[in-house]
RODO-2510 file (C-alpha; in nm, 4 decimals, decimal comma):
residues 377
     n   res          X          Y          Z
     1     m    -1,3592    -0,6750     2,8888
     2     s    -1,6706    -0,4907     2,9931
     3     h    -2,0071    -0,6631     3,0261
     4     k    -2,1728    -0,4479     2,7579
     5     a    -1,9108    -0,5230     2,4929
     6     w    -1,8974    -0,8903     2,5894
     7     m    -2,2727    -0,9295     2,5363
     8     k    -2,2327    -0,8032     2,1785
     9     t    -1,9736    -1,0604     2,0732
    10     v    -2,0461    -1,3509     1,8420
    11     p    -1,8275    -1,6570     1,7848
    12     t    -1,6302    -1,6943     1,4625
    13     e    -1,3873    -1,9580     1,3431
    14     n    -1,1586    -1,7415     1,1330
    15     c    -1,0737    -1,3818     1,0531
    16     d    -0,9986    -1,1978     0,7317
    17     v    -0,9661    -0,8340     0,8445
    18     l    -0,8592    -0,7061     1,1851
    19     m    -0,9636    -0,3684     1,3238
    20     t    -0,7830    -0,2481     1,6369
    21     f    -0,8561     0,0406     1,8747
    22     p    -0,6431     0,2394     2,1204
    23     d    -0,6389     0,1215     2,4815
    24     t    -0,8278     0,4391     2,5801
    25     t    -1,1343     0,3498     2,3711
    26     d    -1,4555     0,3565     2,5741
    27     d    -1,7513     0,1195     2,5542
    28     h    -1,9745     0,3751     2,3894
    29     t    -1,7404     0,4062     2,0891
    30     l    -1,7076     0,0291     2,0501
    31     l    -2,0805    -0,0340     2,0744
    32     w    -2,1645     0,2574     1,8436
    33     l    -1,9357     0,1294     1,5692
    34     l    -2,0292    -0,2344     1,6261
    35     n    -2,4003    -0,1570     1,5903
    36     h    -2,3391     0,0476     1,2754
    37     i    -2,1387    -0,2361     1,1176
    38     r    -2,3969    -0,5006     1,2034
    39     l    -2,6893    -0,2888     1,0877
    40     g    -2,5204    -0,1391     0,7815
    41     i    -2,3314    -0,4518     0,6713
    42     p    -2,5325    -0,7545     0,7868
    43     e    -2,3149    -0,9781     0,5668
    44     l    -2,0191    -0,9413     0,8048
    45     i    -1,9440    -1,1508     1,1115
    46     v    -1,7717    -0,9433     1,3806
    47     q    -1,6122    -1,0791     1,6947
    48     v    -1,5000    -0,8375     1,9679
    49     r    -1,1856    -0,9238     2,1619
    50     h    -0,9701    -0,7537     2,4218
    51     h    -0,6012    -0,8233     2,4777
    52     k    -0,5309    -0,8481     2,8475
    53     h    -0,1689    -0,7295     2,8442
    54     t    -0,1821    -0,4463     2,5869
    55     r    -0,5436    -0,3558     2,6770
    56     v    -0,6202    -0,3133     2,3073
    57     y    -0,9698    -0,3818     2,1742
    58     a    -1,0086    -0,5451     1,8338
    59     f    -1,2826    -0,6418     1,5889
    60     f    -1,2179    -0,9710     1,4100
    61     v    -1,4114    -0,9451     1,0827
    62     t    -1,5048    -1,2206     0,8394
    63     a    -1,8038    -1,3276     0,6271
    64     t    -1,9833    -1,6412     0,5184
    65     y    -1,9289    -1,7966     0,1757
    66     e    -2,2766    -1,6963     0,0567
    67     s    -2,2161    -1,3368     0,1627
    68     l    -1,8822    -1,3306    -0,0173
    69     l    -2,0533    -1,4518    -0,3348
    70     r    -2,2969    -1,1618    -0,3156
    71     g    -2,0091    -0,9252    -0,2481
    72     a    -1,8171    -1,0557    -0,5497
    73     d    -2,1254    -0,9873    -0,7611
    74     e    -2,1535    -0,6392    -0,6116
    75     i    -1,7965    -0,5321    -0,6883
    76     g    -1,7779    -0,7164    -1,0219
    77     l    -1,4932    -0,9465    -0,9180
    78     r    -1,3478    -1,1223    -1,2211
    79     k    -1,3223    -1,5012    -1,1933
    80     p    -1,2211    -1,7758    -1,4390
    81     v    -1,5025    -1,9484    -1,6292
    82     k    -1,5221    -2,3230    -1,6894
    83     a    -1,3998    -2,4409    -2,0303
    84     e    -1,7422    -2,5766    -2,1306
    85     f    -1,8854    -2,2268    -2,0904
    86     g    -1,6219    -2,0516    -2,2993
    87     g    -1,3309    -2,0148    -2,0561
    88     g    -1,1513    -1,6884    -1,9919
    89     m    -1,2308    -1,4358    -1,7195
    90     r    -1,5682    -1,2791    -1,6487
    91     s    -1,7205    -1,0572    -1,3808
    92     f    -1,8877    -1,2766    -1,1222
    93     s    -2,2667    -1,3049    -1,1258
    94     c    -2,4728    -1,4889    -0,8656
    95     e    -2,7354    -1,5680    -1,1292
    96     e    -2,4814    -1,7691    -1,3311
    97     e    -2,2556    -1,8896    -1,0520
    98     y    -2,2522    -2,2447    -1,1894
    99     i    -2,0337    -2,1404    -1,4851
   100     y    -1,7313    -2,0443    -1,2720
   101     e    -1,4439    -2,2743    -1,1878
   102     n    -1,4278    -2,4187    -0,8343
   103     i    -1,7612    -2,2601    -0,7409
   104     e    -1,8475    -2,5791    -0,5538
   105     n    -1,5369    -2,5530    -0,3348
   106     e    -1,5858    -2,2969    -0,0570
   107     l    -1,2229    -2,3165     0,0567
   108     y    -1,0569    -2,2495    -0,2791
   109     f    -1,2996    -2,0444    -0,4875
   110     f    -1,1935    -1,7171    -0,3234
   111     t    -0,8316    -1,6387    -0,2482
   112     s    -0,7546    -1,4679     0,0825
   113     q    -0,6823    -1,1465    -0,1066
   114     e    -1,0220    -1,1574    -0,2782
   115     r    -1,2056    -1,2207     0,0483
   116     q    -1,0238    -0,9323     0,2127
   117     n    -1,0960    -0,6999    -0,0813
   118     i    -1,4680    -0,7729    -0,0577
   119     i    -1,4725    -0,7121     0,3181
   120     r    -1,2648    -0,3968     0,2798
   121     y    -1,5079    -0,2709     0,0160
   122     w    -1,7987    -0,3198     0,2547
   123     l    -1,6195    -0,1537     0,5456
   124     e    -1,5101     0,1486     0,3453
   125     n    -1,8633     0,1955     0,2098
   126     l    -2,0305     0,2044     0,5505
   127     r    -2,1740     0,5554     0,5305
   128     a    -2,3187     0,7961     0,7838
   129     k    -2,6732     0,9220     0,7838
   130     q    -2,7684     1,2850     0,8119
   131     g    -2,6827     1,4364     1,1497
   132     e    -2,4915     1,1359     1,2852
   133     s    -2,2078     1,2035     1,5276
   134     l    -1,9738     1,0215     1,7645
   135     h    -1,8467     1,2324     2,0536
   136     n    -1,7048     1,5444     1,8843
   137     i    -1,6962     1,3891     1,5345
   138     h    -1,9842     1,5103     1,3169
   139     f    -2,0330     1,3186     0,9927
   140     l    -2,1661     1,4497     0,6646
   141     e    -2,4541     1,2666     0,5052
   142     g    -2,3125     0,9774     0,3011
   143     q    -1,9592     1,0191     0,4401
   144     p    -1,7600     0,6924     0,4861
   145     i    -1,7456     0,6240     0,8605
   146     i    -1,4455     0,3944     0,9024
   147     p    -1,1896     0,5994     0,7002
   148     e    -1,2948     0,9081     0,8977
   149     l    -1,2576     0,7305     1,2327
   150     a    -0,9175     0,5947     1,1255
   151     a    -0,8032     0,9464     1,0296
   152     r    -0,9208     1,0798     1,3682
   153     g    -0,7351     0,8088     1,5618
   154     v    -1,0525     0,6446     1,6937
   155     i    -0,9611     0,3325     1,4948
   156     q    -0,5962     0,2450     1,5359
   157     q    -0,5487     0,0113     1,2385
   158     v    -0,7476    -0,1797     0,9784
   159     f    -0,5428    -0,4511     0,8101
   160     p    -0,5807    -0,7961     0,6523
   161     l    -0,4403    -1,1050     0,8206
   162     h    -0,1950    -1,3472     0,6684
   163     e    -0,2658    -1,7132     0,6115
   164     q     0,0262    -1,9089     0,7552
   165     r    -0,0508    -2,2105     0,5374
   166     i    -0,0061    -2,0127     0,2163
   167     l     0,2907    -1,8162     0,3509
   168     k     0,4769    -2,1377     0,4287
   169     r     0,4099    -2,2658     0,0782
   170     l     0,5351    -1,9404    -0,0748
   171     m     0,8400    -1,9511     0,1526
   172     k     0,9404    -2,2866     0,0038
   173     s     0,8486    -2,2227    -0,3603
   174     w     0,9609    -1,8591    -0,3786
   175     v     1,1872    -1,7282    -0,1019
   176     q     1,3924    -2,0422    -0,0405
   177     a     1,3924    -2,1610    -0,4031
   178     v     1,7193    -2,1304    -0,5959
   179     c     1,7370    -2,0959    -0,9747
   180     e     1,3641    -2,1581    -1,0131
   181     a     1,0957    -1,9485    -1,1787
   182     q     0,8891    -1,7280    -0,9506
   183     p     0,5412    -1,8674    -0,8671
   184     l     0,3745    -1,5582    -1,0098
   185     d     0,0251    -1,7087    -1,0158
   186     e     0,0473    -1,7940    -0,6456
   187     i     0,1819    -1,4462    -0,5705
   188     c    -0,1086    -1,2956    -0,7639
   189     d    -0,3638    -1,5079    -0,5797
   190     y    -0,2258    -1,4133    -0,2394
   191     f    -0,0961    -1,0554    -0,2724
   192     g    -0,2978    -0,9308    -0,5681
   193     v    -0,2242    -0,8275    -0,9259
   194     k    -0,0230    -0,5143    -0,8436
   195     i     0,2305    -0,6989    -0,6288
   196     a     0,2495    -0,9888    -0,8733
   197     m     0,3030    -0,7507    -1,1654
   198     y     0,5858    -0,5799    -0,9772
   199     f     0,7700    -0,9056    -0,9144
   200     a     0,7019    -1,0171    -1,2711
   201     w     0,8705    -0,7003    -1,3941
   202     l     1,1536    -0,7370    -1,1432
   203     g     1,2229    -1,0937    -1,2569
   204     f     1,2059    -0,9957    -1,6237
   205     y     1,4388    -0,6989    -1,5657
   206     t     1,6901    -0,9108    -1,3741
   207     s     1,6951    -1,1719    -1,6489
   208     a     1,7305    -0,9073    -1,9193
   209     m     2,0320    -0,7546    -1,7434
   210     v     2,2271    -1,0715    -1,8170
   211     y     2,2740    -0,9695    -2,1821
   212     p     2,4509    -0,6326    -2,1272
   213     a     2,6473    -0,7870    -1,8400
   214     v     2,7829    -1,0702    -2,0583
   215     f     2,8458    -0,8469    -2,3594
   216     g     3,0173    -0,5847    -2,1440
   217     s     3,2397    -0,8466    -1,9819
   218     i     3,3452    -0,9797    -2,3226
   219     l     3,4290    -0,6293    -2,4446
   220     y     3,6261    -0,5543    -2,1293
   221     t     3,8223    -0,8781    -2,1659
   222     f     3,9263    -0,8252    -2,5290
   223     t     3,9767    -0,4486    -2,5194
   224     e     4,3347    -0,3309    -2,5695
   225     s     4,4932    -0,0929    -2,3221
   226     d     4,5381     0,1917    -2,5733
   227     q     4,2921     0,4812    -2,5750
   228     t     4,1686     0,4193    -2,9298
   229     s     4,0550     0,0641    -2,8557
   230     q     3,8809     0,1772    -2,5359
   231     d     3,6953     0,4540    -2,7207
   232     i     3,5786     0,2116    -2,9903
   233     c     3,4552    -0,0370    -2,7287
   234     c     3,2673     0,2395    -2,5455
   235     v     3,0883     0,3360    -2,8657
   236     v     3,0049    -0,0284    -2,9440
   237     f     2,8741    -0,0853    -2,5921
   238     a     2,6644     0,2332    -2,6061
   239     v     2,5044     0,1223    -2,9353
   240     f     2,4381    -0,2204    -2,7860
   241     n     2,2684    -0,0621    -2,4816
   242     v     2,0429     0,1490    -2,7026
   243     i     1,9295    -0,1576    -2,8968
   244     w     1,8949    -0,3627    -2,5765
   245     a     1,6852    -0,0950    -2,4032
   246     t     1,4501    -0,0694    -2,7009
   247     l     1,4015    -0,4454    -2,7230
   248     f     1,3620    -0,4653    -2,3442
   249     l     1,0771    -0,2134    -2,3400
   250     e     0,8950    -0,3709    -2,6332
   251     e     0,9274    -0,7216    -2,4923
   252     w     0,8036    -0,6090    -2,1518
   253     k     0,4988    -0,4445    -2,3099
   254     r     0,4157    -0,7789    -2,4653
   255     r     0,4905    -0,9759    -2,1467
   256     g     0,2961    -0,7316    -1,9303
   257     a    -0,0059    -0,7556    -2,1606
   258     e     0,0081    -1,1353    -2,1337
   259     f     0,0051    -1,1176    -1,7538
   260     a    -0,2748    -0,8592    -1,7552
   261     y    -0,4872    -1,0826    -1,9787
   262     k    -0,4066    -1,3903    -1,7732
   263     w    -0,4940    -1,2192    -1,4440
   264     g    -0,8060    -1,0527    -1,5802
   265     t    -0,7005    -0,6863    -1,5647
   266     l    -0,6430    -0,6114    -1,9336
   267     d    -0,9916    -0,4701    -1,9899
   268     t    -1,0624    -0,3588    -1,6343
   269     p    -1,2654    -0,0373    -1,6401
   270     a    -1,1172     0,2795    -1,4972
   271     e    -1,1426     0,3224    -1,1212
   272     s    -1,4394     0,5190    -1,0000
   273     i    -1,3975     0,8608    -0,8478
   274     e    -1,2235     0,8257    -0,5142
   275     e    -1,3572     0,9649    -0,1913
   276     p    -1,1955     1,2832    -0,0568
   277     r    -0,9147     1,2245     0,1874
   278     p    -1,0500     1,1541     0,5368
   279     q    -0,7951     1,4040     0,6724
   280     f    -0,9585     1,6861     0,4736
   281     r    -1,1147     1,9494     0,6986
   282     g    -1,3006     2,2699     0,6295
   283     i    -1,6331     2,4408     0,6666
   284     k    -1,9566     2,2669     0,5737
   285     r    -2,1368     2,3925     0,2662
   286     i    -2,3749     2,2754    -0,0043
   287     s    -2,1857     2,1723    -0,3158
   288     p    -2,2810     2,3867    -0,6183
   289     v    -2,2245     2,0790    -0,8392
   290     t    -2,3943     1,7912    -0,6561
   291     s    -2,6115     1,9934    -0,4139
   292     a    -2,4858     1,7628    -0,1357
   293     e    -2,3246     1,8696     0,1886
   294     e    -1,9446     1,8770     0,1740
   295     f    -1,6363     2,0189     0,3415
   296     y    -1,4928     2,3287     0,1731
   297     y    -1,1620     2,5043     0,2335
   298     p    -1,0957     2,8347     0,0531
   299     p    -0,8061     2,8148    -0,1969
   300     w    -0,6641     3,1495    -0,0796
   301     k    -0,6114     3,0083     0,2712
   302     r    -0,4254     2,7082     0,1299
   303     l    -0,2076     2,9383    -0,0831
   304     l    -0,1398     3,1564     0,2207
   305     f    -0,0287     2,8523     0,4209
   306     q     0,1997     2,7396     0,1389
   307     c     0,3669     3,0802     0,1116
   308     l     0,3939     3,1637     0,4826
   309     v     0,4538     2,8172     0,6303
   310     s     0,5440     2,5449     0,3767
   311     l     0,7977     2,7457     0,1780
   312     p     0,9818     2,8955     0,4808
   313     v     0,9926     2,5556     0,6556
   314     c     1,1369     2,3851     0,3460
   315     l     1,3976     2,6598     0,2984
   316     a     1,4911     2,6415     0,6669
   317     c     1,5380     2,2652     0,6430
   318     l     1,7559     2,2984     0,3337
   319     s     1,9651     2,5696     0,4999
   320     l     2,0099     2,3572     0,8117
   321     v     2,1267     2,0579     0,6067
   322     f     2,3734     2,2773     0,4162
   323     l     2,5181     2,4247     0,7357
   324     l     2,5482     2,0862     0,9063
   325     m     2,7251     1,9327     0,6060
   326     l     2,9560     2,2337     0,5836
   327     g     3,0368     2,1950     0,9535
   328     c     3,1147     1,8251     0,9058
   329     f     3,3506     1,9051     0,6176
   330     q     3,5265     2,1694     0,8248
   331     l     3,5608     1,9216     1,1109
   332     q     3,7068     1,6640     0,8759
   333     e     3,9670     1,9102     0,7457
   334     f     4,0580     2,0064     1,1023
   335     v     4,0970     1,6424     1,2088
   336     l     4,3082     1,5537     0,9044
   337     s     4,5363     1,8503     0,9671
   338     i     4,6447     1,7076     1,3049
   339     q     4,8897     1,4291     1,2347
   340     e     4,9248     1,3141     1,5983
   341     l     4,5627     1,1976     1,6275
   342     p     4,4959     0,8195     1,6339
   343     r     4,3701     0,6630     1,3132
   344     i     4,0269     0,5837     1,4586
   345     i     3,9694     0,9506     1,5478
   346     r     4,0049     1,0386     1,1795
   347     f     3,6750     0,8604     1,1156
   348     l     3,4953     1,0791     1,3706
   349     p     3,3635     1,3365     1,1138
   350     k     3,2151     1,0592     0,9005
   351     i     3,0472     0,9048     1,2026
   352     v     2,9073     1,2446     1,3039
   353     l     2,7791     1,2997     0,9499
   354     a     2,6071     0,9587     0,9478
   355     v     2,4376     1,0329     1,2820
   356     i     2,3253     1,3768     1,1609
   357     v     2,1822     1,2334     0,8383
   358     t     1,9881     0,9687     1,0319
   359     a     1,8533     1,2209     1,2829
   360     c     1,7570     1,4713     1,0125
   361     d     1,5828     1,1978     0,8181
   362     e     1,3541     1,1209     1,1138
   363     v     1,2867     1,4872     1,1890
   364     y     1,2198     1,5786     0,8267
   365     k     0,9879     1,2811     0,7873
   366     k     0,7710     1,4101     1,0716
   367     i     0,7780     1,7614     0,9270
   368     a     0,6780     1,6259     0,5852
   369     y     0,3850     1,4336     0,7369
   370     w     0,2721     1,7457     0,9199
   371     l     0,2928     1,9652     0,6087
   372     n     0,1108     1,7014     0,4053
   373     d    -0,1689     1,6740     0,6616
   374     m    -0,1989     2,0509     0,6875
   375     g    -0,2254     2,0640     0,3091
   376     a    -0,5416     1,8535     0,3358
   377     w    -0,7191     2,1282     0,5273
***
């Protein structure tokens, strides 16, 4: 790596968040961002590395335990309180840090997900000053720098790193385990509440499906072959499903509330107003509401794009799919009408249809991304 970037590196023993850059990134961009991170977020430890084979630059980002404690206080991270101080969950406070469980243990007080959330919060709140720019990118005053650079392609990726030690433990207790309860607390600690809540619901739903499966099998076994008996069993099974669905929803509400209380999200305040999408473009103006500088795009231009571009493109895609499917059906009828063809040739229309569906899926995905990005203008 270059001498200038090398002189700015500092040693670090671990890494929580990795930030990568394209192989075309110049030294000026790296040093500009590195200086902004170190001046704007002095709590972070950033190590610059360069991969020799892929020629990709990367920032390895972590923080000290003391800095993470201040960050937890800043974002109001909820942590369990010792039993002698009342127990339960409470927003972390540096002034009363002695009341929290495992506060003395630097390795286990924060989970990897909590450390990464704190660092991500700092990175996403690194804001530009008035008149700041990088190459042809001109920032608004107070605009988040890193999301904007990621949207412009200056930053390739920003992602958290896995901890192999915890992954191996989850592999044994969760993935490879048979007929054992899911380690939901460990999943919550590592992946966060949202992922843990999803798998909690998935496990509850799978278990609840046993009841209609068993009852339906019993009905199917003892149902007579005459139409009257089958109709009666269908009605009985439908009534059972209605009762089962009602009980399932009510029980999950109760179970979900238990998990939310246990994981400290039951009384979490509503999320603050999110930043505008970094992909949003427009003309600069002074907001009539906040009197701050902002990007503005006239609604009539967006409506014009939707009517003249989005709608015709969507209709064209639907028409193309219809014509291709119609052609595949015609081909299938033609192939089936020829009796002399080998049996394997009869599957040709289905193979063609599968290839067309796969190709259209990739093309339409790119078109959808483009329309979505254009809608942010």
